[in-house]
C-alpha positions in Angstrom: 19.2 -98.4 -31.7 20.3 -101.0 -29.1 19.1 -100.6 -25.5 20.7 -102.1 -22.4 18.8 -101.7 -19.1 20.3 -102.1 -15.7 19.9 -101.3 -12.1 17.2 -103.7 -11.0 17.4 -105.8 -7.8 15.8 -106.6 -4.5 14.7 -103.8 -2.2 12.5 -103.5 0.8 9.2 -101.6 0.7 9.8 -97.9 1.1 13.2 -98.1 -0.5 14.5 -96.7 -3.8 16.1 -98.0 -7.0 17.5 -96.2 -10.0 17.2 -97.9 -13.3 19.4 -96.9 -16.3 19.1 -97.6 -19.9 22.1 -97.1 -22.2 21.5 -96.6 -25.9 23.8 -97.2 -28.8 23.5 -96.9 -32.5 21.3 -94.2 -33.9 21.6 -91.0 -31.8 19.3 -91.0 -28.8 17.8 -87.7 -29.6 15.6 -89.1 -32.4 13.5 -91.2 -30.1 10.8 -90.8 -27.5 12.2 -92.9 -24.6 10.0 -94.8 -22.2 9.9 -97.3 -19.4 7.4 -100.2 -19.3 6.9 -102.9 -16.7 5.4 -106.3 -16.9 4.2 -108.8 -14.3 3.4 -112.5 -15.1 0.1 -112.9 -16.8 -0.4 -109.2 -17.5 0.2 -106.9 -20.5 3.3 -104.8 -20.6 2.4 -101.4 -19.0 3.7 -98.0 -20.1 4.6 -96.2 -16.9 6.8 -93.2 -18.0 7.8 -91.6 -21.2 10.1 -88.8 -22.1 9.4 -87.2 -25.5 12.1 -85.6 -27.5 11.0 -82.0 -26.9 8.1 -82.3 -24.4 7.5 -82.8 -20.7 7.5 -86.3 -19.3 4.4 -88.3 -18.9 3.5 -90.8 -16.2 1.0 -93.5 -15.6 -1.3 -92.7 -12.6 0.2 -95.8 -10.9 3.6 -94.2 -10.6 2.9 -90.4 -10.7 4.7 -88.6 -7.9 6.7 -91.8 -7.1 8.9 -92.3 -10.2 10.9 -89.8 -12.1 12.1 -90.3 -15.7 15.0 -88.4 -17.1 17.2 -88.5 -20.2 20.7 -87.3 -20.9 20.9 -86.9 -24.7 24.7 -86.3 -24.6 25.3 -89.6 -22.8 22.5 -91.5 -24.6 21.2 -92.6 -21.2 17.7 -92.9 -19.8 17.0 -93.1 -16.1 14.1 -94.1 -14.0 14.4 -93.0 -10.3 11.9 -95.1 -8.3 11.1 -94.0 -4.7 8.8 -95.2 -2.0 8.7 -98.6 -3.6 5.8 -101.0 -2.9 5.4 -104.7 -3.3 3.1 -104.0 -6.2 5.9 -102.3 -8.1 7.5 -105.8 -8.4 7.9 -106.4 -12.2 10.3 -106.7 -15.0 11.1 -103.2 -16.2 11.9 -102.5 -19.8 13.2 -99.4 -21.6 12.0 -98.7 -25.0 12.6 -96.3 -27.9 9.9 -95.0 -30.3 10.7 -92.9 -33.4 7.3 -91.2 -33.3 4.5 -92.0 -30.8 5.8 -92.8 -27.4 3.4 -95.7 -26.9 4.6 -97.4 -30.1 8.2 -98.3 -29.5 10.2 -100.1 -32.2 13.1 -101.0 -29.9 13.3 -102.7 -26.5 15.9 -103.3 -23.9 16.3 -106.8 -22.4 14.4 -106.0 -19.1 15.6 -105.8 -15.6 13.9 -107.4 -12.6 12.7 -105.3 -9.7 11.5 -107.1 -6.6 10.1 -105.2 -3.7 9.7 -107.2 -0.5 7.1 -106.3 2.2 
C-alpha cells in the first residue's frame, strides 16, 4: 500500500489542523492505520491508531486533543488536531500495519506541523 500524507503547516498555539492520509494499492480495510510523529533527536512516537474493527487508541500526550478517523470507502485516514501547542511541533507520519498497530510495514512521507507560541 502507498500512503500520501498532507495537511501540515504553520499554526498558532490554540489553533487546529487536519491531516489526511490517502492510501492506494491494497484495500485500506486490511490495515490498522496510525499516526506517528517525530521531533529531531527523538524516536518516532505512536500517537493514534485506528484498528480495522476496534475503537481508536491514543497516546496520553494527545488524548482528548486529537481525533483519528478512517473512511474505508475513500481509503483515507484523518487526524483532527485541536488546541495545538508548541510541543505538538513535529513531522507527522501516517502508517499502515497488517496486524499489530505498533508494527507498521508502510509509511507515508511525513508532513511538517509547526505550532508557534
